[in-house]
C-alpha positions as CSV (number, residue, x, y, z in Angstrom):
1,M,0.0,0.0,0.0
2,K,2.9,2.4,0.8
3,I,4.3,1.8,-2.7
4,V,0.9,2.5,-4.3
5,H,0.5,5.6,-2.2
6,S,4.0,6.9,-3.1
7,L,3.4,6.3,-6.8
8,F,0.0,8.1,-6.6
9,A,1.6,11.1,-4.8
10,A,4.4,11.2,-7.4
11,L,1.7,11.2,-10.2
12,I,-0.2,14.0,-8.6
13,L,3.0,16.0,-8.1
14,S,4.0,15.5,-11.8
15,I,0.5,16.6,-12.9
16,S,0.8,19.7,-10.7
17,V,4.3,20.5,-12.1
18,A,3.0,20.2,-15.6
19,H,0.0,22.4,-14.9
20,A,2.1,25.1,-13.2
21,D,4.7,25.1,-16.0
22,S,2.1,25.6,-18.7
23,D,0.8,28.7,-16.9
24,L,4.1,29.8,-15.5
25,P,7.0,28.9,-17.9
26,G,10.1,28.2,-15.9
27,I,8.4,27.6,-12.6
28,S,10.0,24.2,-12.1
29,A,13.5,25.7,-12.3
30,F,12.5,28.4,-9.8
31,I,11.1,25.8,-7.4
32,A,14.3,23.8,-7.7
33,E,16.3,26.9,-7.0
34,M,14.2,27.8,-3.9
35,T,14.6,24.3,-2.7
36,E,18.4,24.2,-3.1
37,K,19.2,27.8,-2.1
38,H,16.7,28.4,0.7
39,D,15.7,24.9,1.8
40,F,12.0,25.2,0.8
41,N,10.0,22.0,0.4
42,S,9.7,21.2,-3.3
43,E,6.3,19.5,-3.0
44,E,4.8,22.3,-1.0
45,L,6.0,24.9,-3.5
46,T,4.6,22.9,-6.4
47,A,1.2,22.6,-4.6
48,L,1.4,26.3,-3.9
49,F,2.1,27.4,-7.5
50,A,-0.7,25.1,-8.8
51,Q,-3.0,27.5,-6.9
52,V,-1.5,30.7,-8.4
53,E,-3.7,32.5,-10.9
54,V,-2.1,34.3,-13.9
55,K,-3.9,37.6,-14.4
56,D,-4.1,39.3,-17.8
57,S,-5.2,42.5,-16.0
58,I,-1.9,42.6,-14.3
59,L,0.0,42.4,-17.6
60,K,-2.2,45.2,-19.0
61,A,-1.8,47.4,-16.0
62,I,2.0,47.2,-16.0
63,S,2.2,48.1,-19.7
64,R,0.5,51.4,-19.1
65,P,1.5,52.9,-15.7
66,A,0.3,56.5,-15.1
67,E,3.9,57.7,-14.8
68,K,4.5,56.9,-18.5
69,S,1.0,57.3,-20.0
70,K,0.0,60.7,-18.7
71,P,1.6,64.2,-18.9
72,W,2.3,66.0,-15.7
73,Y,-0.7,68.2,-15.8
74,D,-3.0,65.2,-15.9
75,Y,-0.9,63.1,-13.5
76,R,-0.9,65.8,-10.9
77,K,-4.7,66.0,-10.8
78,I,-4.9,62.4,-9.6
79,F,-3.0,63.1,-6.4
80,I,-3.3,66.8,-5.5
81,T,-7.0,66.8,-4.5
82,N,-8.9,68.3,-1.6
83,K,-9.9,64.8,-0.5
84,R,-6.3,63.7,-0.3
85,I,-5.1,66.9,1.4
86,K,-7.8,66.7,4.0
87,G,-7.1,62.9,4.4
88,G,-3.5,63.8,5.1
89,V,-4.3,66.4,7.7
90,K,-6.6,63.9,9.4
91,F,-3.9,61.3,9.4
92,W,-1.4,63.8,10.8
93,Q,-3.8,64.7,13.6
94,Q,-4.3,61.0,14.4
95,H,-0.7,60.0,14.4
96,S,1.1,63.3,15.3
97,E,3.2,61.7,18.1
98,T,4.4,58.8,16.0
99,L,5.2,61.2,13.1
100,A,7.2,63.5,15.4
101,Q,9.1,60.5,16.7
102,A,9.9,59.3,13.2
103,E,11.0,62.8,12.2
104,Q,13.3,63.1,15.2
105,K,14.9,59.6,14.6
106,Y,15.2,59.6,10.9
107,G,15.1,63.3,9.9
108,V,12.3,62.9,7.5
109,P,9.5,65.5,7.8
110,A,6.1,64.3,8.8
111,E,4.4,65.7,5.7
112,I,6.6,63.8,3.4
113,I,5.8,60.5,5.1
114,I,2.1,61.3,5.1
115,A,2.2,62.3,1.4
116,I,3.8,59.0,0.4
117,L,1.1,57.2,2.3
118,G,-1.5,59.4,0.5
119,V,-0.1,58.8,-3.0
120,E,0.5,55.1,-2.5
121,T,-2.7,54.0,-0.7
122,R,-4.8,57.0,0.2
123,Y,-3.7,56.5,3.8
124,G,-4.5,52.8,3.8
125,G,-7.8,53.2,1.9
126,N,-6.6,51.3,-1.1
127,V,-3.7,48.8,-0.6
128,G,-4.5,46.9,-3.8
129,S,-6.8,44.1,-4.9
130,Y,-4.4,41.3,-6.2
131,R,-3.0,38.5,-4.3
132,V,0.7,39.3,-4.0
133,V,1.8,35.8,-5.1
134,D,-0.4,36.1,-8.2
135,A,1.0,39.5,-9.1
136,L,4.6,38.5,-8.6
137,S,4.3,35.1,-10.3
138,T,2.5,36.6,-13.3
139,L,5.2,39.2,-13.8
140,A,8.1,36.9,-13.0
141,F,7.1,34.3,-15.6
142,R,4.8,36.0,-18.1
143,Y,6.4,39.5,-18.4
144,P,9.8,39.1,-20.1
145,P,10.8,42.8,-20.1
146,R,11.1,42.7,-16.3
147,S,11.1,39.0,-15.5
148,P,14.5,39.0,-13.6
149,F,13.3,41.8,-11.2
150,F,10.0,40.2,-10.4
151,R,11.5,36.7,-10.1
152,S,13.8,38.2,-7.5
153,E,10.9,39.8,-5.7
154,L,9.0,36.5,-5.7
155,E,12.0,34.9,-4.1
156,H,12.1,37.7,-1.5
157,F,8.3,37.3,-0.9
158,L,8.6,33.6,-0.2
159,I,11.4,34.1,2.3
160,L,9.5,37.0,3.9
161,T,6.4,35.0,4.5
162,R,8.4,32.3,6.0
163,D,10.5,34.6,8.2
164,E,7.5,36.6,9.4
165,N,5.2,33.5,9.7
166,M,2.7,34.9,7.2
167,S,0.4,33.2,4.7
168,I,1.7,33.0,1.2
169,L,-1.7,33.0,-0.5
170,D,-3.6,35.6,1.6
171,P,-1.6,38.9,1.3
172,I,-3.2,41.4,-1.0
173,G,-1.3,44.2,-2.8
174,S,-0.9,46.1,-6.1
175,Y,-0.7,44.8,-9.6
176,A,3.1,44.9,-9.2
177,G,3.2,43.1,-5.9
178,A,3.7,46.1,-3.7
179,M,2.4,45.6,-0.2
180,G,0.8,47.3,2.7
181,L,0.1,50.9,3.7
182,G,3.4,52.2,2.1
183,Q,3.4,49.7,-0.8
184,F,6.8,48.1,-0.1
185,M,8.1,45.5,-2.5
186,P,9.1,42.3,-0.8
187,S,12.8,43.1,-0.9
188,S,12.2,46.5,0.6
189,Y,10.0,45.0,3.3
190,R,12.8,42.7,4.3
191,E,15.4,45.4,4.2
192,Y,13.7,48.5,5.4
193,A,10.5,47.7,7.4
194,V,10.9,48.4,11.1
195,D,9.0,47.5,14.3
196,F,8.4,51.1,15.2
197,D,5.9,50.4,18.1
198,G,8.1,47.7,19.8
199,D,5.6,44.8,19.6
200,S,8.2,42.5,18.1
201,Q,6.4,42.4,14.7
202,R,7.1,44.4,11.5
203,D,3.5,45.0,10.3
204,I,3.2,47.4,7.5
205,W,-0.1,45.9,6.4
206,T,-2.4,47.2,9.0
207,N,-0.2,49.0,11.6
208,P,0.3,52.7,10.7
209,V,3.0,53.1,13.4
210,D,5.2,50.5,11.7
211,A,4.3,52.0,8.3
212,I,5.4,55.5,9.4
213,G,8.7,54.3,10.8
214,S,9.4,52.1,7.8
215,I,8.9,54.8,5.2
216,A,11.1,57.2,7.3
217,N,13.7,54.5,7.6
218,Y,13.6,53.8,3.8
219,L,14.1,57.5,2.9
220,S,16.8,57.9,5.6
221,R,18.7,54.9,4.4
222,H,18.6,56.2,0.8
223,G,20.3,59.5,1.8
224,W,17.7,61.9,3.0
225,V,19.3,65.2,4.2
226,A,17.5,66.5,7.3
227,G,16.6,70.1,7.0
228,D,17.3,70.5,3.3
229,S,14.7,71.6,0.7
230,I,13.6,69.4,-2.1
231,V,12.9,71.3,-5.4
232,H,12.8,74.9,-6.6
233,K,11.1,76.2,-9.6
234,T,13.4,78.0,-12.1
235,E,13.3,80.1,-15.2
236,L,15.5,79.9,-18.3
237,T,17.3,82.8,-19.9
238,G,18.7,80.8,-22.7
239,Q,17.7,77.9,-24.9
240,E,16.1,74.8,-23.4
241,P,18.9,72.8,-21.8
242,S,17.8,69.3,-22.9
243,S,21.3,68.0,-22.4
244,L,21.2,68.9,-18.7
245,V,17.7,67.4,-18.2
246,E,18.8,64.2,-19.8
247,K,21.4,63.7,-17.1
248,G,18.6,62.4,-14.9
249,Y,17.4,62.9,-11.3
250,K,20.6,62.2,-9.4
251,P,22.1,65.6,-8.6
252,S,25.3,66.0,-10.7
253,L,25.3,69.6,-12.0
254,T,27.3,72.4,-10.4
255,R,25.7,75.8,-10.0
256,D,28.2,77.3,-12.3
257,T,27.2,74.9,-15.0
258,L,23.5,75.7,-14.6
259,R,24.3,79.5,-14.7
260,A,26.4,79.1,-17.8
261,E,23.4,77.3,-19.5
262,G,21.0,80.1,-18.6
263,V,19.3,78.4,-15.8
264,S,18.2,80.9,-13.0
265,L,19.3,80.0,-9.5
266,A,17.3,82.8,-7.9
267,T,15.0,80.5,-5.9
268,L,17.8,78.1,-4.8
269,P,19.2,78.3,-1.3
270,S,22.9,79.1,-1.3
271,G,25.3,76.2,-1.1
272,D,27.7,74.1,-3.1
273,D,25.7,70.8,-3.3
274,A,25.1,69.3,-6.7
275,I,21.7,69.9,-8.4
276,A,19.6,68.1,-11.0
277,L,17.4,69.8,-13.6
278,I,14.0,68.3,-14.3
279,S,11.2,69.2,-16.6
280,L,7.5,68.6,-16.3
281,T,5.0,69.0,-19.1
282,Q,2.3,71.7,-18.5
283,R,-0.4,72.5,-21.1
284,K,1.6,75.5,-22.3
285,G,4.9,73.8,-22.4
286,E,7.7,72.5,-20.2
287,E,8.2,73.7,-16.6
288,Y,11.7,73.5,-15.1
289,W,12.7,72.7,-11.6
290,L,16.0,72.5,-9.7
291,A,16.0,69.2,-7.8
292,R,18.2,68.6,-4.7
293,Q,19.3,65.3,-3.0
294,N,16.0,64.9,-1.2
295,F,14.1,64.9,-4.5
296,Y,16.4,62.1,-5.7
297,V,15.7,60.2,-2.5
298,I,11.9,60.3,-3.2
299,T,12.6,58.9,-6.7
300,R,14.2,55.9,-5.0
301,Y,10.7,55.0,-3.7
302,N,9.3,55.3,-7.2
303,H,11.7,56.0,-10.1
304,S,9.6,58.8,-11.6
305,R,10.0,62.5,-11.4
306,M,6.3,63.0,-11.6
307,Y,5.8,60.7,-8.6
308,A,8.4,62.6,-6.6
309,M,6.8,65.9,-7.5
310,A,3.3,64.7,-6.6
311,V,4.6,63.6,-3.2
312,T,6.4,66.9,-2.7
313,Q,3.4,69.1,-3.7
314,L,0.9,67.0,-1.8
315,A,3.2,67.3,1.3
316,D,3.3,71.1,0.9
317,E,-0.5,71.3,0.7
318,I,-1.0,69.0,3.7
319,Q,1.5,71.1,5.7
320,K,-0.3,74.3,4.8
321,E,-3.7,72.9,5.9
322,Y,-2.4,71.3,9.1
323,R,-0.9,74.5,10.3
């Protein structure tokens, strides 16, 4: 009977593997790697991935993110709204003590932390609607342009759920597999999430205290400069400096270089730090901004100048209302 049972189990396993491989090409190799590298149980992972659902809606969503499909003047309207501003003020009132503690420890202003929560999930009102394992598996094995990245994030997710004693199938997140109030990817969760309330659990899913501390820790670890400004609007006295804009968001331009190219520094605080020049599309043409280190740090959260500017401007509006 034991032999028959073993043969039957092997047959079921082989059917599960074949089914998973047809939906998720390359999953068998991934399971083998997780087994060898991280000591996962091969049969358990095979059974798990047999339950994973490939979502065409995820593939459609990632092919047209708002950061790439909308100009700034339309993108801004999504996030800089009265509802989001008032929601941010309310969140600040509810968590003022925690936000003050995070600012003191990490140097990141309360309004920036709040604005990230506002842009990401409307302060926890929308943390996503996809199972994280479905999102990451779909993108890891059915989206070749970024397959290596999402395969790595799936690896991190499996390790995370084991380390934190979490369900693999239950967690819900974005179409890209971002999780919790602050929408951390699994690798970021493992590296930057903190237990900010001291209850021996890093919970960024439902615990705003841990979410606040984790966002502040993330920005601090990526080089936030306490007390420094973020961006300053500028005017051009010469031709449009496309070559300077193309250098990207990481500050690398000297002030002398900017002056020589006809970029006004009138709104920029004095100093000798490097600057980046960014442009944003308004209805009547391009708008130019001088971006400092803290702007670049926000783009580490989401590699988009429009995202970083939405966070910055929402933070400004929340701060005005809160005061």
